[in-house]
Predicted model as a PDB file, atoms N, CA, C, CB and O in Angstrom, pLDDT in the B-factor column:
MODEL        1                                                                  
ATOM      1  N   MET A   1      97.030  84.516  86.050  1.00 52.00           N  
ATOM      2  CA  MET A   1      97.303  85.649  86.907  1.00 52.00           C  
ATOM      3  C   MET A   1      96.121  85.871  87.845  1.00 52.00           C  
ATOM      4  CB  MET A   1      97.589  86.912  86.072  1.00 52.00           C  
ATOM      5  O   MET A   1      94.974  85.855  87.398  1.00 52.00           O  
ATOM      6  N   PRO A   2      96.379  86.078  89.137  1.00 66.00           N  
ATOM      7  CA  PRO A   2      95.286  86.314  90.072  1.00 66.00           C  
ATOM      8  C   PRO A   2      94.595  87.642  89.774  1.00 66.00           C  
ATOM      9  CB  PRO A   2      95.804  86.296  91.515  1.00 66.00           C  
ATOM     10  O   PRO A   2      95.212  88.594  89.297  1.00 66.00           O  
ATOM     11  N   SER A   3      93.314  87.675  90.066  1.00 83.00           N  
ATOM     12  CA  SER A   3      92.555  88.898  89.814  1.00 83.00           C  
ATOM     13  C   SER A   3      92.405  89.693  91.102  1.00 83.00           C  
ATOM     14  CB  SER A   3      91.171  88.570  89.219  1.00 83.00           C  
ATOM     15  O   SER A   3      92.769  89.244  92.189  1.00 83.00           O  
ATOM     16  N   LEU A   4      91.868  90.864  90.942  1.00 89.00           N  
ATOM     17  CA  LEU A   4      91.645  91.756  92.077  1.00 89.00           C  
ATOM     18  C   LEU A   4      90.509  91.211  92.932  1.00 89.00           C  
ATOM     19  CB  LEU A   4      91.328  93.197  91.599  1.00 89.00           C  
ATOM     20  O   LEU A   4      89.480  90.792  92.401  1.00 89.00           O  
ATOM     21  N   ALA A   5      90.684  91.214  94.242  1.00 90.00           N  
ATOM     22  CA  ALA A   5      89.669  90.712  95.163  1.00 90.00           C  
ATOM     23  C   ALA A   5      89.593  91.641  96.373  1.00 90.00           C  
ATOM     24  CB  ALA A   5      89.986  89.251  95.605  1.00 90.00           C  
ATOM     25  O   ALA A   5      90.567  92.323  96.690  1.00 90.00           O  
ATOM     26  N   PRO A   6      88.443  91.675  97.051  1.00 92.00           N  
ATOM     27  CA  PRO A   6      88.355  92.491  98.265  1.00 92.00           C  
ATOM     28  C   PRO A   6      89.369  92.029  99.310  1.00 92.00           C  
ATOM     29  CB  PRO A   6      86.933  92.432  98.848  1.00 92.00           C  
ATOM     30  O   PRO A   6      89.641  90.835  99.438  1.00 92.00           O  
ATOM     31  N   ILE A   7      89.926  92.986 100.056  1.00 93.00           N  
ATOM     32  CA  ILE A   7      90.866  92.636 101.123  1.00 93.00           C  
ATOM     33  C   ILE A   7      90.450  93.363 102.396  1.00 93.00           C  
ATOM     34  CB  ILE A   7      92.337  93.001 100.727  1.00 93.00           C  
ATOM     35  O   ILE A   7      89.608  94.260 102.363  1.00 93.00           O  
ATOM     36  N   SER A   8      91.036  92.976 103.496  1.00 93.00           N  
ATOM     37  CA  SER A   8      90.700  93.614 104.766  1.00 93.00           C  
ATOM     38  C   SER A   8      91.229  95.048 104.802  1.00 93.00           C  
ATOM     39  CB  SER A   8      91.270  92.802 105.945  1.00 93.00           C  
ATOM     40  O   SER A   8      92.210  95.385 104.139  1.00 93.00           O  
ATOM     41  N   ARG A   9      90.566  95.864 105.579  1.00 93.00           N  
ATOM     42  CA  ARG A   9      90.961  97.266 105.706  1.00 93.00           C  
ATOM     43  C   ARG A   9      92.375  97.373 106.259  1.00 93.00           C  
ATOM     44  CB  ARG A   9      89.977  98.028 106.609  1.00 93.00           C  
ATOM     45  O   ARG A   9      93.155  98.208 105.801  1.00 93.00           O  
ATOM     46  N   LYS A  10      92.712  96.546 107.227  1.00 93.00           N  
ATOM     47  CA  LYS A  10      94.046  96.582 107.844  1.00 93.00           C  
ATOM     48  C   LYS A  10      95.138  96.274 106.818  1.00 93.00           C  
ATOM     49  CB  LYS A  10      94.125  95.580 109.012  1.00 93.00           C  
ATOM     50  O   LYS A  10      96.186  96.919 106.811  1.00 93.00           O  
ATOM     51  N   LYS A  11      94.892  95.294 105.959  1.00 93.00           N  
ATOM     52  CA  LYS A  11      95.891  94.939 104.948  1.00 93.00           C  
ATOM     53  C   LYS A  11      96.029  96.060 103.916  1.00 93.00           C  
ATOM     54  CB  LYS A  11      95.509  93.613 104.252  1.00 93.00           C  
ATOM     55  O   LYS A  11      97.133  96.336 103.447  1.00 93.00           O  
ATOM     56  N   PHE A  12      94.910  96.708 103.560  1.00 93.00           N  
ATOM     57  CA  PHE A  12      94.974  97.821 102.618  1.00 93.00           C  
ATOM     58  C   PHE A  12      95.735  98.992 103.231  1.00 93.00           C  
ATOM     59  CB  PHE A  12      93.558  98.260 102.201  1.00 93.00           C  
ATOM     60  O   PHE A  12      96.488  99.675 102.537  1.00 93.00           O  
ATOM     61  N   GLU A  13      95.543  99.229 104.528  1.00 93.00           N  
ATOM     62  CA  GLU A  13      96.297 100.287 105.212  1.00 93.00           C  
ATOM     63  C   GLU A  13      97.792  99.964 105.234  1.00 93.00           C  
ATOM     64  CB  GLU A  13      95.774 100.477 106.653  1.00 93.00           C  
ATOM     65  O   GLU A  13      98.614 100.859 105.039  1.00 93.00           O  
ATOM     66  N   LYS A  14      98.153  98.717 105.463  1.00 94.00           N  
ATOM     67  CA  LYS A  14      99.565  98.307 105.428  1.00 94.00           C  
ATOM     68  C   LYS A  14     100.155  98.557 104.044  1.00 94.00           C  
ATOM     69  CB  LYS A  14      99.711  96.811 105.809  1.00 94.00           C  
ATOM     70  O   LYS A  14     101.291  99.014 103.919  1.00 94.00           O  
ATOM     71  N   PHE A  15      99.370  98.254 102.998  1.00 94.00           N  
ATOM     72  CA  PHE A  15      99.807  98.497 101.631  1.00 94.00           C  
ATOM     73  C   PHE A  15     100.076  99.983 101.407  1.00 94.00           C  
ATOM     74  CB  PHE A  15      98.758  97.988 100.636  1.00 94.00           C  
ATOM     75  O   PHE A  15     101.104 100.352 100.839  1.00 94.00           O  
ATOM     76  N   LEU A  16      99.151 100.836 101.852  1.00 94.00           N  
ATOM     77  CA  LEU A  16      99.314 102.280 101.661  1.00 94.00           C  
ATOM     78  C   LEU A  16     100.541 102.814 102.401  1.00 94.00           C  
ATOM     79  CB  LEU A  16      98.062 103.019 102.133  1.00 94.00           C  
ATOM     80  O   LEU A  16     101.275 103.644 101.864  1.00 94.00           O  
ATOM     81  N   ILE A  17     100.764 102.352 103.608  1.00 94.00           N  
ATOM     82  CA  ILE A  17     101.930 102.789 104.381  1.00 94.00           C  
ATOM     83  C   ILE A  17     103.215 102.300 103.710  1.00 94.00           C  
ATOM     84  CB  ILE A  17     101.848 102.268 105.842  1.00 94.00           C  
ATOM     85  O   ILE A  17     104.217 103.014 103.691  1.00 94.00           O  
ATOM     86  N   PHE A  18     103.185 101.084 103.161  1.00 94.00           N  
ATOM     87  CA  PHE A  18     104.355 100.521 102.478  1.00 94.00           C  
ATOM     88  C   PHE A  18     104.767 101.371 101.271  1.00 94.00           C  
ATOM     89  CB  PHE A  18     104.064  99.084 102.028  1.00 94.00           C  
ATOM     90  O   PHE A  18     105.957 101.511 100.990  1.00 94.00           O  
ATOM     91  N   ILE A  19     103.785 101.938 100.557  1.00 93.00           N  
ATOM     92  CA  ILE A  19     104.112 102.735  99.374  1.00 93.00           C  
ATOM     93  C   ILE A  19     104.286 104.220  99.687  1.00 93.00           C  
ATOM     94  CB  ILE A  19     103.036 102.565  98.331  1.00 93.00           C  
ATOM     95  O   ILE A  19     104.392 105.038  98.773  1.00 93.00           O  
ATOM     96  N   GLY A  20     104.316 104.570 100.970  1.00 93.00           N  
ATOM     97  CA  GLY A  20     104.665 105.931 101.352  1.00 93.00           C  
ATOM     98  C   GLY A  20     103.516 106.852 101.706  1.00 93.00           C  
ATOM     99  O   GLY A  20     103.731 108.051 101.884  1.00 93.00           O  
ATOM    100  N   CYS A  21     102.317 106.339 101.812  1.00 94.00           N  
ATOM    101  CA  CYS A  21     101.182 107.175 102.200  1.00 94.00           C  
ATOM    102  C   CYS A  21     101.109 107.282 103.724  1.00 94.00           C  
ATOM    103  CB  CYS A  21      99.859 106.599 101.632  1.00 94.00           C  
ATOM    104  O   CYS A  21     101.633 106.432 104.444  1.00 94.00           O  
ATOM    105  N   HIS A  22     100.458 108.327 104.197  1.00 94.00           N  
ATOM    106  CA  HIS A  22     100.255 108.485 105.632  1.00 94.00           C  
ATOM    107  C   HIS A  22      98.806 108.864 105.893  1.00 94.00           C  
ATOM    108  CB  HIS A  22     101.216 109.551 106.216  1.00 94.00           C  
ATOM    109  O   HIS A  22      98.147 109.482 105.057  1.00 94.00           O  
ATOM    110  N   HIS A  23      98.320 108.479 107.076  1.00 93.00           N  
ATOM    111  CA  HIS A  23      96.941 108.778 107.462  1.00 93.00           C  
ATOM    112  C   HIS A  23      96.833 110.266 107.734  1.00 93.00           C  
ATOM    113  CB  HIS A  23      96.502 107.950 108.711  1.00 93.00           C  
ATOM    114  O   HIS A  23      97.478 110.790 108.642  1.00 93.00           O  
ATOM    115  N   LYS A  24      96.019 110.940 106.943  1.00 93.00           N  
ATOM    116  CA  LYS A  24      95.864 112.380 107.080  1.00 93.00           C  
ATOM    117  C   LYS A  24      94.764 112.720 108.082  1.00 93.00           C  
ATOM    118  CB  LYS A  24      95.556 113.010 105.724  1.00 93.00           C  
ATOM    119  O   LYS A  24      94.950 113.547 108.975  1.00 93.00           O  
ATOM    120  N   ARG A  25      93.602 112.058 107.913  1.00 92.00           N  
ATOM    121  CA  ARG A  25      92.493 112.330 108.821  1.00 92.00           C  
ATOM    122  C   ARG A  25      91.411 111.287 108.619  1.00 92.00           C  
ATOM    123  CB  ARG A  25      91.927 113.752 108.599  1.00 92.00           C  
ATOM    124  O   ARG A  25      91.464 110.479 107.692  1.00 92.00           O  
ATOM    125  N   THR A  26      90.433 111.323 109.507  1.00 91.00           N  
ATOM    126  CA  THR A  26      89.243 110.492 109.392  1.00 91.00           C  
ATOM    127  C   THR A  26      88.052 111.424 109.415  1.00 91.00           C  
ATOM    128  CB  THR A  26      89.160 109.421 110.536  1.00 91.00           C  
ATOM    129  O   THR A  26      87.943 112.277 110.296  1.00 91.00           O  
ATOM    130  N   LYS A  27      87.162 111.269 108.454  1.00 88.00           N  
ATOM    131  CA  LYS A  27      85.967 112.094 108.401  1.00 88.00           C  
ATOM    132  C   LYS A  27      84.764 111.159 108.346  1.00 88.00           C  
ATOM    133  CB  LYS A  27      85.994 113.070 107.171  1.00 88.00           C  
ATOM    134  O   LYS A  27      84.510 110.518 107.326  1.00 88.00           O  
ATOM    135  N   GLY A  28      84.032 111.088 109.445  1.00 88.00           N  
ATOM    136  CA  GLY A  28      82.935 110.132 109.535  1.00 88.00           C  
ATOM    137  C   GLY A  28      83.495 108.729 109.550  1.00 88.00           C  
ATOM    138  O   GLY A  28      84.328 108.394 110.393  1.00 88.00           O  
ATOM    139  N   ASP A  29      83.041 107.907 108.619  1.00 91.00           N  
ATOM    140  CA  ASP A  29      83.589 106.549 108.537  1.00 91.00           C  
ATOM    141  C   ASP A  29      84.564 106.399 107.368  1.00 91.00           C  
ATOM    142  CB  ASP A  29      82.456 105.532 108.397  1.00 91.00           C  
ATOM    143  O   ASP A  29      84.861 105.281 106.950  1.00 91.00           O  
ATOM    144  N   HIS A  30      85.060 107.517 106.843  1.00 93.00           N  
ATOM    145  CA  HIS A  30      86.020 107.485 105.736  1.00 93.00           C  
ATOM    146  C   HIS A  30      87.437 107.771 106.242  1.00 93.00           C  
ATOM    147  CB  HIS A  30      85.624 108.510 104.647  1.00 93.00           C  
ATOM    148  O   HIS A  30      87.669 108.728 106.981  1.00 93.00           O  
ATOM    149  N   LEU A  31      88.366 106.927 105.831  1.00 93.00           N  
ATOM    150  CA  LEU A  31      89.773 107.119 106.151  1.00 93.00           C  
ATOM    151  C   LEU A  31      90.426 107.803 104.960  1.00 93.00           C  
ATOM    152  CB  LEU A  31      90.479 105.760 106.488  1.00 93.00           C  
ATOM    153  O   LEU A  31      90.199 107.414 103.814  1.00 93.00           O  
ATOM    154  N   ILE A  32      91.233 108.816 105.224  1.00 95.00           N  
ATOM    155  CA  ILE A  32      91.852 109.600 104.163  1.00 95.00           C  
ATOM    156  C   ILE A  32      93.366 109.520 104.316  1.00 95.00           C  
ATOM    157  CB  ILE A  32      91.366 111.079 104.198  1.00 95.00           C  
ATOM    158  O   ILE A  32      93.926 109.922 105.336  1.00 95.00           O  
ATOM    159  N   TYR A  33      94.015 108.990 103.279  1.00 95.00           N  
ATOM    160  CA  TYR A  33      95.465 108.859 103.247  1.00 95.00           C  
ATOM    161  C   TYR A  33      96.009 109.771 102.158  1.00 95.00           C  
ATOM    162  CB  TYR A  33      95.895 107.382 103.006  1.00 95.00           C  
ATOM    163  O   TYR A  33      95.351 110.003 101.144  1.00 95.00           O  
ATOM    164  N   ASP A  34      97.217 110.287 102.375  1.00 94.00           N  
ATOM    165  CA  ASP A  34      97.806 111.228 101.436  1.00 94.00           C  
ATOM    166  C   ASP A  34      99.278 110.907 101.225  1.00 94.00           C  
ATOM    167  CB  ASP A  34      97.635 112.670 101.934  1.00 94.00           C  
ATOM    168  O   ASP A  34      99.903 110.225 102.037  1.00 94.00           O  
ATOM    169  N   ARG A  35      99.814 111.403 100.135  1.00 92.00           N  
ATOM    170  CA  ARG A  35     101.227 111.295  99.806  1.00 92.00           C  
ATOM    171  C   ARG A  35     101.595 112.573  99.063  1.00 92.00           C  
ATOM    172  CB  ARG A  35     101.538 110.002  98.944  1.00 92.00           C  
ATOM    173  O   ARG A  35     100.751 113.152  98.379  1.00 92.00           O  
ATOM    174  N   VAL A  36     102.809 113.011  99.184  1.00 92.00           N  
ATOM    175  CA  VAL A  36     103.244 114.298  98.646  1.00 92.00           C  
ATOM    176  C   VAL A  36     102.972 114.427  97.147  1.00 92.00           C  
ATOM    177  CB  VAL A  36     104.722 114.495  98.916  1.00 92.00           C  
ATOM    178  O   VAL A  36     102.550 115.490  96.692  1.00 92.00           O  
ATOM    179  N   ASP A  37     103.204 113.373  96.377  1.00 90.00           N  
ATOM    180  CA  ASP A  37     103.089 113.461  94.922  1.00 90.00           C  
ATOM    181  C   ASP A  37     101.680 113.230  94.368  1.00 90.00           C  
ATOM    182  CB  ASP A  37     104.010 112.479  94.307  1.00 90.00           C  
ATOM    183  O   ASP A  37     101.499 113.252  93.150  1.00 90.00           O  
ATOM    184  N   LEU A  38     100.690 113.013  95.216  1.00 91.00           N  
ATOM    185  CA  LEU A  38      99.327 112.749  94.751  1.00 91.00           C  
ATOM    186  C   LEU A  38      98.540 114.033  94.558  1.00 91.00           C  
ATOM    187  CB  LEU A  38      98.602 111.844  95.733  1.00 91.00           C  
ATOM    188  O   LEU A  38      98.670 114.972  95.344  1.00 91.00           O  
ATOM    189  N   LYS A  39      97.721 114.075  93.512  1.00 92.00           N  
ATOM    190  CA  LYS A  39      96.874 115.235  93.267  1.00 92.00           C  
ATOM    191  C   LYS A  39      95.631 115.216  94.133  1.00 92.00           C  
ATOM    192  CB  LYS A  39      96.481 115.300  91.809  1.00 92.00           C  
ATOM    193  O   LYS A  39      95.070 116.266  94.446  1.00 92.00           O  
ATOM    194  N   ARG A  40      95.199 114.024  94.522  1.00 93.00           N  
ATOM    195  CA  ARG A  40      94.047 113.888  95.404  1.00 93.00           C  
ATOM    196  C   ARG A  40      94.314 112.763  96.397  1.00 93.00           C  
ATOM    197  CB  ARG A  40      92.747 113.615  94.593  1.00 93.00           C  
ATOM    198  O   ARG A  40      95.126 111.882  96.116  1.00 93.00           O  
ATOM    199  N   PRO A  41      93.653 112.774  97.542  1.00 93.00           N  
ATOM    200  CA  PRO A  41      93.924 111.748  98.555  1.00 93.00           C  
ATOM    201  C   PRO A  41      93.287 110.400  98.206  1.00 93.00           C  
ATOM    202  CB  PRO A  41      93.420 112.216  99.912  1.00 93.00           C  
ATOM    203  O   PRO A  41      92.404 110.309  97.353  1.00 93.00           O  
ATOM    204  N   VAL A  42      93.757 109.374  98.885  1.00 94.00           N  
ATOM    205  CA  VAL A  42      93.197 108.035  98.791  1.00 94.00           C  
ATOM    206  C   VAL A  42      92.137 107.926  99.876  1.00 94.00           C  
ATOM    207  CB  VAL A  42      94.305 106.922  98.943  1.00 94.00           C  
ATOM    208  O   VAL A  42      92.432 108.114 101.056  1.00 94.00           O  
ATOM    209  N   VAL A  43      90.906 107.625  99.481  1.00 93.00           N  
ATOM    210  CA  VAL A  43      89.790 107.601 100.420  1.00 93.00           C  
ATOM    211  C   VAL A  43      89.105 106.241 100.355  1.00 93.00           C  
ATOM    212  CB  VAL A  43      88.781 108.741 100.113  1.00 93.00           C  
ATOM    213  O   VAL A  43      88.860 105.712  99.271  1.00 93.00           O  
ATOM    214  N   PHE A  44      88.798 105.681 101.522  1.00 92.00           N  
ATOM    215  CA  PHE A  44      88.031 104.443 101.605  1.00 92.00           C  
ATOM    216  C   PHE A  44      87.343 104.391 102.953  1.00 92.00           C  
ATOM    217  CB  PHE A  44      88.937 103.200 101.397  1.00 92.00           C  
ATOM    218  O   PHE A  44      87.742 105.088 103.886  1.00 92.00           O  
ATOM    219  N   THR A  45      86.309 103.566 103.060  1.00 90.00           N  
ATOM    220  CA  THR A  45      85.537 103.498 104.300  1.00 90.00           C  
ATOM    221  C   THR A  45      86.223 102.599 105.320  1.00 90.00           C  
ATOM    222  CB  THR A  45      84.120 102.991 104.021  1.00 90.00           C  
ATOM    223  O   THR A  45      87.084 101.787 104.983  1.00 90.00           O  
ATOM    224  N   ALA A  46      85.823 102.764 106.560  1.00 86.00           N  
ATOM    225  CA  ALA A  46      86.409 102.007 107.650  1.00 86.00           C  
ATOM    226  C   ALA A  46      85.719 100.661 107.854  1.00 86.00           C  
ATOM    227  CB  ALA A  46      86.351 102.813 108.923  1.00 86.00           C  
ATOM    228  O   ALA A  46      85.789 100.085 108.940  1.00 86.00           O  
ATOM    229  N   ASP A  47      85.058 100.161 106.821  1.00 84.00           N  
ATOM    230  CA  ASP A  47      84.438  98.841 106.896  1.00 84.00           C  
ATOM    231  C   ASP A  47      85.504  97.776 107.060  1.00 84.00           C  
ATOM    232  CB  ASP A  47      83.588  98.560 105.646  1.00 84.00           C  
ATOM    233  O   ASP A  47      86.697  98.057 106.943  1.00 84.00           O  
ATOM    234  N   ARG A  48      85.073  96.549 107.332  1.00 88.00           N  
ATOM    235  CA  ARG A  48      86.029  95.455 107.515  1.00 88.00           C  
ATOM    236  C   ARG A  48      86.771  95.128 106.232  1.00 88.00           C  
ATOM    237  CB  ARG A  48      85.318  94.216 108.021  1.00 88.00           C  
ATOM    238  O   ARG A  48      87.963  94.821 106.272  1.00 88.00           O  
ATOM    239  N   GLU A  49      86.083  95.188 105.082  1.00 91.00           N  
ATOM    240  CA  GLU A  49      86.709  94.870 103.806  1.00 91.00           C  
ATOM    241  C   GLU A  49      86.633  96.055 102.864  1.00 91.00           C  
ATOM    242  CB  GLU A  49      86.050  93.647 103.173  1.00 91.00           C  
ATOM    243  O   GLU A  49      85.673  96.825 102.881  1.00 91.00           O  
ATOM    244  N   VAL A  50      87.658  96.186 102.044  1.00 92.00           N  
ATOM    245  CA  VAL A  50      87.688  97.214 101.005  1.00 92.00           C  
ATOM    246  C   VAL A  50      87.268  96.532  99.706  1.00 92.00           C  
ATOM    247  CB  VAL A  50      89.124  97.890 100.878  1.00 92.00           C  
ATOM    248  O   VAL A  50      87.938  95.599  99.262  1.00 92.00           O  
ATOM    249  N   PRO A  51      86.158  96.982  99.077  1.00 92.00           N  
ATOM    250  CA  PRO A  51      85.689  96.344  97.842  1.00 92.00           C  
ATOM    251  C   PRO A  51      86.638  96.579  96.667  1.00 92.00           C  
ATOM    252  CB  PRO A  51      84.305  96.860  97.488  1.00 92.00           C  
ATOM    253  O   PRO A  51      87.440  97.512  96.677  1.00 92.00           O  
ATOM    254  N   THR A  52      86.534  95.724  95.664  1.00 92.00           N  
ATOM    255  CA  THR A  52      87.423  95.814  94.506  1.00 92.00           C  
ATOM    256  C   THR A  52      87.246  97.130  93.750  1.00 92.00           C  
ATOM    257  CB  THR A  52      87.174  94.643  93.566  1.00 92.00           C  
ATOM    258  O   THR A  52      88.216  97.666  93.213  1.00 92.00           O  
ATOM    259  N   MET A  53      86.038  97.651  93.702  1.00 93.00           N  
ATOM    260  CA  MET A  53      85.807  98.918  93.008  1.00 93.00           C  
ATOM    261  C   MET A  53      86.598 100.056  93.662  1.00 93.00           C  
ATOM    262  CB  MET A  53      84.304  99.254  92.997  1.00 93.00           C  
ATOM    263  O   MET A  53      87.172 100.894  92.967  1.00 93.00           O  
ATOM    264  N   ILE A  54      86.626 100.084  94.977  1.00 93.00           N  
ATOM    265  CA  ILE A  54      87.359 101.120  95.713  1.00 93.00           C  
ATOM    266  C   ILE A  54      88.862 100.925  95.533  1.00 93.00           C  
ATOM    267  CB  ILE A  54      86.988 101.092  97.217  1.00 93.00           C  
ATOM    268  O   ILE A  54      89.597 101.901  95.386  1.00 93.00           O  
ATOM    269  N   ILE A  55      89.324  99.681  95.544  1.00 94.00           N  
ATOM    270  CA  ILE A  55      90.743  99.404  95.319  1.00 94.00           C  
ATOM    271  C   ILE A  55      91.158  99.884  93.940  1.00 94.00           C  
ATOM    272  CB  ILE A  55      91.040  97.900  95.472  1.00 94.00           C  
ATOM    273  O   ILE A  55      92.182 100.551  93.792  1.00 94.00           O  
ATOM    274  N   ARG A  56      90.364  99.548  92.928  1.00 93.00           N  
ATOM    275  CA  ARG A  56      90.678  99.927  91.551  1.00 93.00           C  
ATOM    276  C   ARG A  56      90.709 101.456  91.397  1.00 93.00           C  
ATOM    277  CB  ARG A  56      89.645  99.312  90.579  1.00 93.00           C  
ATOM    278  O   ARG A  56      91.603 101.991  90.741  1.00 93.00           O  
ATOM    279  N   THR A  57      89.750 102.153  91.991  1.00 93.00           N  
ATOM    280  CA  THR A  57      89.704 103.617  91.925  1.00 93.00           C  
ATOM    281  C   THR A  57      90.929 104.233  92.595  1.00 93.00           C  
ATOM    282  CB  THR A  57      88.419 104.145  92.588  1.00 93.00           C  
ATOM    283  O   THR A  57      91.522 105.176  92.071  1.00 93.00           O  
ATOM    284  N   ASN A  58      91.305 103.698  93.752  1.00 94.00           N  
ATOM    285  CA  ASN A  58      92.463 104.235  94.459  1.00 94.00           C  
ATOM    286  C   ASN A  58      93.773 103.896  93.758  1.00 94.00           C  
ATOM    287  CB  ASN A  58      92.492 103.711  95.879  1.00 94.00           C  
ATOM    288  O   ASN A  58      94.739 104.651  93.873  1.00 94.00           O  
ATOM    289  N   LEU A  59      93.831 102.786  93.039  1.00 94.00           N  
ATOM    290  CA  LEU A  59      95.030 102.471  92.256  1.00 94.00           C  
ATOM    291  C   LEU A  59      95.209 103.493  91.141  1.00 94.00           C  
ATOM    292  CB  LEU A  59      94.943 101.044  91.668  1.00 94.00           C  
ATOM    293  O   LEU A  59      96.337 103.876  90.831  1.00 94.00           O  
ATOM    294  N   LYS A  60      94.107 103.941  90.533  1.00 93.00           N  
ATOM    295  CA  LYS A  60      94.194 104.998  89.520  1.00 93.00           C  
ATOM    296  C   LYS A  60      94.719 106.283  90.141  1.00 93.00           C  
ATOM    297  CB  LYS A  60      92.819 105.245  88.868  1.00 93.00           C  
ATOM    298  O   LYS A  60      95.547 106.969  89.543  1.00 93.00           O  
ATOM    299  N   THR A  61      94.244 106.612  91.336  1.00 92.00           N  
ATOM    300  CA  THR A  61      94.718 107.799  92.045  1.00 92.00           C  
ATOM    301  C   THR A  61      96.211 107.693  92.325  1.00 92.00           C  
ATOM    302  CB  THR A  61      93.943 107.990  93.359  1.00 92.00           C  
ATOM    303  O   THR A  61      96.936 108.683  92.219  1.00 92.00           O  
ATOM    304  N   LEU A  62      96.671 106.502  92.680  1.00 93.00           N  
ATOM    305  CA  LEU A  62      98.082 106.274  92.997  1.00 93.00           C  
ATOM    306  C   LEU A  62      98.946 106.125  91.750  1.00 93.00           C  
ATOM    307  CB  LEU A  62      98.224 105.040  93.859  1.00 93.00           C  
ATOM    308  O   LEU A  62     100.173 106.158  91.844  1.00 93.00           O  
ATOM    309  N   GLY A  63      98.329 105.964  90.590  1.00 93.00           N  
ATOM    310  CA  GLY A  63      99.079 105.780  89.353  1.00 93.00           C  
ATOM    311  C   GLY A  63      99.727 104.412  89.266  1.00 93.00           C  
ATOM    312  O   GLY A  63     100.818 104.275  88.712  1.00 93.00           O  
ATOM    313  N   MET A  64      99.067 103.397  89.808  1.00 92.00           N  
ATOM    314  CA  MET A  64      99.609 102.034  89.828  1.00 92.00           C  
ATOM    315  C   MET A  64      98.746 101.102  88.998  1.00 92.00           C  
ATOM    316  CB  MET A  64      99.715 101.512  91.268  1.00 92.00           C  
ATOM    317  O   MET A  64      97.553 101.342  88.809  1.00 92.00           O  
ATOM    318  N   THR A  65      99.358 100.039  88.508  1.00 92.00           N  
ATOM    319  CA  THR A  65      98.607  99.004  87.811  1.00 92.00           C  
ATOM    320  C   THR A  65      98.180  97.932  88.798  1.00 92.00           C  
ATOM    321  CB  THR A  65      99.442  98.390  86.668  1.00 92.00           C  
ATOM    322  O   THR A  65      98.704  97.851  89.909  1.00 92.00           O  
ATOM    323  N   VAL A  66      97.234  97.118  88.388  1.00 93.00           N  
ATOM    324  CA  VAL A  66      96.774  96.016  89.237  1.00 93.00           C  
ATOM    325  C   VAL A  66      97.914  95.040  89.474  1.00 93.00           C  
ATOM    326  CB  VAL A  66      95.565  95.291  88.596  1.00 93.00           C  
ATOM    327  O   VAL A  66      98.046  94.494  90.570  1.00 93.00           O  
ATOM    328  N   GLU A  67      98.736  94.816  88.461  1.00 92.00           N  
ATOM    329  CA  GLU A  67      99.858  93.888  88.592  1.00 92.00           C  
ATOM    330  C   GLU A  67     100.854  94.370  89.647  1.00 92.00           C  
ATOM    331  CB  GLU A  67     100.565  93.714  87.241  1.00 92.00           C  
ATOM    332  O   GLU A  67     101.322  93.581  90.468  1.00 92.00           O  
ATOM    333  N   ASP A  68     101.178  95.672  89.625  1.00 91.00           N  
ATOM    334  CA  ASP A  68     102.082  96.237  90.631  1.00 91.00           C  
ATOM    335  C   ASP A  68     101.497  96.086  92.033  1.00 91.00           C  
ATOM    336  CB  ASP A  68     102.361  97.722  90.331  1.00 91.00           C  
ATOM    337  O   ASP A  68     102.203  95.741  92.980  1.00 91.00           O  
ATOM    338  N   TYR A  69     100.207  96.348  92.147  1.00 93.00           N  
ATOM    339  CA  TYR A  69      99.512  96.230  93.427  1.00 93.00           C  
ATOM    340  C   TYR A  69      99.599  94.807  93.966  1.00 93.00           C  
ATOM    341  CB  TYR A  69      98.046  96.650  93.281  1.00 93.00           C  
ATOM    342  O   TYR A  69      99.907  94.598  95.139  1.00 93.00           O  
ATOM    343  N   LEU A  70      99.327  93.832  93.105  1.00 92.00           N  
ATOM    344  CA  LEU A  70      99.352  92.430  93.545  1.00 92.00           C  
ATOM    345  C   LEU A  70     100.753  91.984  93.936  1.00 92.00           C  
ATOM    346  CB  LEU A  70      98.814  91.522  92.445  1.00 92.00           C  
ATOM    347  O   LEU A  70     100.909  91.201  94.873  1.00 92.00           O  
ATOM    348  N   ILE A  71     101.766  92.463  93.241  1.00 91.00           N  
ATOM    349  CA  ILE A  71     103.156  92.128  93.590  1.00 91.00           C  
ATOM    350  C   ILE A  71     103.487  92.654  94.975  1.00 91.00           C  
ATOM    351  CB  ILE A  71     104.143  92.707  92.549  1.00 91.00           C  
ATOM    352  O   ILE A  71     104.041  91.932  95.804  1.00 91.00           O  
ATOM    353  N   ILE A  72     103.142  93.927  95.229  1.00 92.00           N  
ATOM    354  CA  ILE A  72     103.418  94.520  96.541  1.00 92.00           C  
ATOM    355  C   ILE A  72     102.616  93.838  97.618  1.00 92.00           C  
ATOM    356  CB  ILE A  72     103.116  96.011  96.536  1.00 92.00           C  
ATOM    357  O   ILE A  72     103.125  93.605  98.715  1.00 92.00           O  
ATOM    358  N   LEU A  73     101.363  93.511  97.330  1.00 91.00           N  
ATOM    359  CA  LEU A  73     100.501  92.860  98.322  1.00 91.00           C  
ATOM    360  C   LEU A  73     101.047  91.494  98.719  1.00 91.00           C  
ATOM    361  CB  LEU A  73      99.076  92.713  97.778  1.00 91.00           C  
ATOM    362  O   LEU A  73     100.920  91.094  99.877  1.00 91.00           O  
ATOM    363  N   ASN A  74     101.647  90.779  97.791  1.00 89.00           N  
ATOM    364  CA  ASN A  74     102.249  89.478  98.105  1.00 89.00           C  
ATOM    365  C   ASN A  74     103.480  89.608  98.991  1.00 89.00           C  
ATOM    366  CB  ASN A  74     102.619  88.755  96.827  1.00 89.00           C  
ATOM    367  O   ASN A  74     103.825  88.669  99.709  1.00 89.00           O  
ATOM    368  N   LYS A  75     104.152  90.766  98.949  1.00 88.00           N  
ATOM    369  CA  LYS A  75     105.329  90.983  99.799  1.00 88.00           C  
ATOM    370  C   LYS A  75     104.954  91.261 101.245  1.00 88.00           C  
ATOM    371  CB  LYS A  75     106.155  92.134  99.262  1.00 88.00           C  
ATOM    372  O   LYS A  75     105.758  91.035 102.149  1.00 88.00           O  
ATOM    373  N   LEU A  76     103.748  91.745 101.471  1.00 85.00           N  
ATOM    374  CA  LEU A  76     103.335  92.117 102.835  1.00 85.00           C  
ATOM    375  C   LEU A  76     102.908  90.910 103.637  1.00 85.00           C  
ATOM    376  CB  LEU A  76     102.197  93.128 102.794  1.00 85.00           C  
ATOM    377  O   LEU A  76     102.532  91.043 104.802  1.00 85.00           O  
TER     378      LEU A  76                                                      
ENDMDL                                                                          
END                                                                             
């Protein structure tokens, strides 16, 4: 099974939009995405790549497993 790896910011944004999140605002160099059912927003920096630690933290916020994430990422 493939493991979690850093991905580009654009691909991570496509993933978030695919699962129903929307861009709420930008504060400094942080992008903030939200969804109606989330208790807290998904936050990551506007760097070129999103590190695995940030992906893993945001997956917990979204209530998703790594396996679900990788399946959806392969569809995009």
